[in-house]
Legacy VTK file of the C-alpha trace (Angstrom):
# vtk DataFile Version 3.0
C-alpha trace
ASCII
DATASET POLYDATA
POINTS 236 float
177.118 85.690 -12.772
179.242 86.405 -15.826
177.668 88.159 -18.810
178.527 86.083 -21.881
179.388 88.662 -24.530
180.257 85.999 -27.123
176.593 84.990 -27.313
175.657 88.409 -28.724
178.751 89.193 -30.769
181.052 86.385 -31.870
183.354 88.940 -33.537
184.149 90.849 -30.350
187.932 90.645 -29.912
188.497 92.986 -26.936
186.481 94.012 -23.874
186.806 95.572 -20.444
185.358 94.016 -17.300
185.253 94.205 -13.515
186.858 91.503 -11.390
184.323 89.537 -9.352
186.863 87.199 -7.795
190.582 86.557 -8.066
192.178 83.488 -6.524
195.665 82.461 -7.516
195.650 81.975 -11.280
191.844 81.953 -11.567
189.829 85.082 -12.370
186.065 85.546 -12.622
184.810 88.677 -14.420
181.404 90.325 -14.584
181.498 89.997 -18.399
183.647 88.178 -20.924
184.137 87.463 -24.615
186.100 84.278 -23.838
184.137 81.167 -24.852
184.428 78.554 -22.045
184.334 75.495 -24.302
181.510 73.068 -24.995
179.663 71.350 -27.822
182.937 70.193 -29.350
184.350 73.737 -29.508
187.533 74.350 -27.459
187.807 77.127 -24.894
189.275 80.451 -25.961
192.723 81.733 -25.078
194.187 85.233 -25.062
195.288 87.767 -22.439
193.921 89.675 -19.449
195.670 92.779 -18.205
195.662 96.356 -16.972
198.546 98.800 -17.417
201.870 96.951 -17.043
200.118 93.880 -15.591
199.251 91.207 -18.146
198.895 87.436 -18.144
198.034 84.852 -20.760
194.679 83.098 -20.478
195.543 79.422 -20.935
192.077 77.989 -20.294
188.475 79.098 -19.767
185.735 77.029 -18.165
182.159 77.357 -17.001
181.386 77.079 -13.290
177.645 77.387 -12.830
176.712 80.893 -13.918
180.314 82.062 -13.781
183.111 81.783 -16.325
186.536 81.132 -14.862
189.637 82.393 -16.694
192.757 80.387 -15.885
195.917 82.484 -16.176
199.450 81.396 -16.964
200.571 83.200 -13.808
198.908 84.907 -10.862
198.275 88.659 -10.923
197.955 90.989 -7.901
194.777 90.520 -5.875
194.345 94.300 -5.741
193.365 94.429 -9.430
189.727 95.470 -9.832
189.330 95.861 -13.611
190.898 94.059 -16.550
191.007 94.297 -20.316
190.562 91.048 -22.205
192.013 90.361 -25.641
191.121 87.145 -27.446
193.598 85.025 -29.352
191.601 85.983 -32.406
193.181 83.803 -35.110
192.456 80.674 -33.087
188.922 81.769 -32.149
188.042 82.693 -35.749
189.305 79.301 -36.915
186.954 77.650 -34.405
184.071 79.772 -35.738
184.774 78.675 -39.323
185.060 75.011 -38.372
181.952 75.146 -36.182
179.838 76.543 -39.012
181.354 73.996 -41.404
180.221 71.202 -39.076
176.667 72.548 -39.109
176.657 72.682 -42.906
177.952 69.110 -43.108
175.286 68.048 -40.626
172.526 69.637 -42.690
173.791 68.270 -46.002
174.104 64.725 -44.686
170.649 64.868 -43.133
168.885 66.383 -46.136
170.497 64.103 -48.704
171.091 60.855 -46.832
168.836 60.939 -43.750
171.818 60.520 -41.423
171.799 61.970 -37.904
174.908 63.450 -36.332
176.093 61.675 -33.180
179.171 63.731 -32.327
181.774 66.186 -33.485
184.949 67.947 -32.465
186.935 70.872 -33.849
190.410 72.284 -33.533
191.943 75.383 -35.082
193.285 73.326 -38.000
190.927 70.353 -38.412
187.618 68.821 -37.365
185.724 65.552 -37.360
182.075 64.536 -37.365
180.407 61.236 -36.443
176.978 60.201 -37.657
174.655 57.254 -38.007
174.571 56.471 -41.734
171.809 54.019 -42.728
172.855 53.587 -46.378
175.821 52.049 -48.194
179.087 53.757 -47.213
181.406 54.175 -50.210
184.146 56.507 -51.433
181.608 57.858 -53.936
179.249 58.836 -51.117
182.095 60.636 -49.338
182.948 62.599 -52.485
179.281 63.526 -52.899
179.085 64.774 -49.302
182.133 66.967 -49.906
180.687 68.347 -53.159
177.277 69.147 -51.673
178.791 70.795 -48.607
181.065 73.008 -50.688
178.202 74.020 -52.955
176.198 75.104 -49.902
179.148 77.036 -48.462
179.813 78.852 -51.744
176.207 80.033 -51.937
176.892 82.565 -49.187
174.107 81.496 -46.860
173.507 83.752 -43.823
174.042 82.267 -40.370
171.428 83.545 -37.914
171.386 83.256 -34.134
168.138 83.600 -32.199
166.309 82.299 -29.136
163.127 80.237 -28.771
161.090 79.330 -25.694
161.856 75.725 -24.801
158.336 74.528 -25.608
158.490 76.129 -29.061
161.913 74.645 -29.741
160.680 71.163 -28.859
157.989 71.502 -31.548
160.607 71.976 -34.277
161.443 68.578 -35.870
164.858 69.790 -37.042
165.828 70.808 -33.520
164.547 67.530 -32.134
166.799 65.814 -34.693
169.765 67.567 -33.122
168.618 66.505 -29.639
167.417 69.820 -28.214
165.396 67.627 -25.854
168.694 66.774 -24.133
169.176 70.421 -23.117
168.789 70.492 -19.290
165.218 71.112 -18.134
166.317 74.237 -16.246
167.101 75.914 -19.593
163.812 77.585 -20.518
165.092 79.538 -23.532
166.980 77.695 -26.269
169.619 79.452 -28.368
169.376 78.368 -31.999
172.012 78.682 -34.727
170.493 78.469 -38.208
172.368 78.189 -41.489
169.734 79.417 -43.914
168.094 76.568 -45.792
170.576 73.983 -44.537
170.564 73.431 -40.797
169.179 74.629 -37.466
170.533 73.433 -34.134
170.364 74.254 -30.460
173.872 75.579 -29.956
175.842 77.712 -27.516
179.002 78.190 -29.570
180.385 80.854 -31.883
179.924 80.993 -35.655
180.744 83.077 -38.698
177.984 85.298 -40.103
177.981 83.854 -43.631
179.032 80.497 -45.074
181.421 82.183 -47.528
183.696 82.895 -44.568
184.192 79.168 -44.039
186.041 78.568 -47.314
186.111 75.033 -48.764
185.912 71.697 -46.996
188.448 69.013 -47.896
187.553 65.607 -46.470
190.883 64.093 -45.472
189.739 60.782 -43.982
186.651 58.668 -43.580
186.047 55.493 -41.682
183.398 53.067 -40.563
183.165 52.668 -36.805
180.470 50.027 -36.854
177.467 48.885 -38.869
176.036 52.391 -39.132
178.472 54.575 -37.192
180.639 56.582 -39.605
183.213 59.360 -39.256
184.603 61.986 -41.593
187.606 64.192 -40.883
188.294 67.418 -42.740
190.316 70.590 -43.062
189.313 73.984 -44.432
190.977 75.592 -47.438
LINES 1 237
236 0 1 2 3 4 5 6 7 8 9 10 11 12 13 14 15 16 17 18 19 20 21 22 23 24 25 26 27 28 29 30 31 32 33 34 35 36 37 38 39 40 41 42 43 44 45 46 47 48 49 50 51 52 53 54 55 56 57 58 59 60 61 62 63 64 65 66 67 68 69 70 71 72 73 74 75 76 77 78 79 80 81 82 83 84 85 86 87 88 89 90 91 92 93 94 95 96 97 98 99 100 101 102 103 104 105 106 107 108 109 110 111 112 113 114 115 116 117 118 119 120 121 122 123 124 125 126 127 128 129 130 131 132 133 134 135 136 137 138 139 140 141 142 143 144 145 146 147 148 149 150 151 152 153 154 155 156 157 158 159 160 161 162 163 164 165 166 167 168 169 170 171 172 173 174 175 176 177 178 179 180 181 182 183 184 185 186 187 188 189 190 191 192 193 194 195 196 197 198 199 200 201 202 203 204 205 206 207 208 209 210 211 212 213 214 215 216 217 218 219 220 221 222 223 224 225 226 227 228 229 230 231 232 233 234 235
C-alpha cells in the first residue's frame, strides 16, 4: 500500500519515502505526494532521487492500493530510499483549474439547474460539459463567467473532509455529483467543499481559497446536442 500524502496536504512539494518495489523504470514507494491522475486531473510529474542518482517522473498511475511512478530511465535496484520533488508549477496549475471547475459547477447548478456531465483540465486550460435544460445563448455564457468570477473573488475557503458512505448518500448535493457511482467498496467518501458554492465527492488536489484561482475567461462554448453543452476556459 502507498500512503497518499496529497490527500492530506495538497501543498506538499517534497517528501522522502522507502522503496517497496523497483522494476525497470517503475517504482512503488511506501508514501508519495505524486497524484496518480483521475477525475479529469492529470497525473503529477517531477523527480525521484537519492545522492547523485536522480530520474524524472514522467507518469504516475494507481495500481490497486499502490501508486506506480514511471521514470524516464531506470535507476539501480539497490536503492532503498528516495526523495521526491513535484513539478510544482504544473501541479499548482492543476489545483487552480480543479477548484475553478468546482466553482463553475456550483454556479451553473445554483443559477441554471444544470448538472455537470464531465470535465478535463490541463496546466493551461480546462473544459466542462453539462446538461443545460434552458436556452443556450451568448448572454447566458457571459452570465456564467460573471457569476463564477464573483464567487472566486469572494475568497471562499475550500475544505476537504470525509463522510461515511451512508451519510454522503443522504446529501442531495453529493448525489447530484454522482457520489452513488463511487465503488461500493469505498466506505468513506472524501468531499471537497467550496464554501457556499459546491460540494463534491472528489479525490483530487485543490487550492485552499478561491482567491488563489484568479479569474476565469471563457474562451469557447458549444452545443453538443439538445441539452449537452460545453465551455472551455483559461485562468488569468
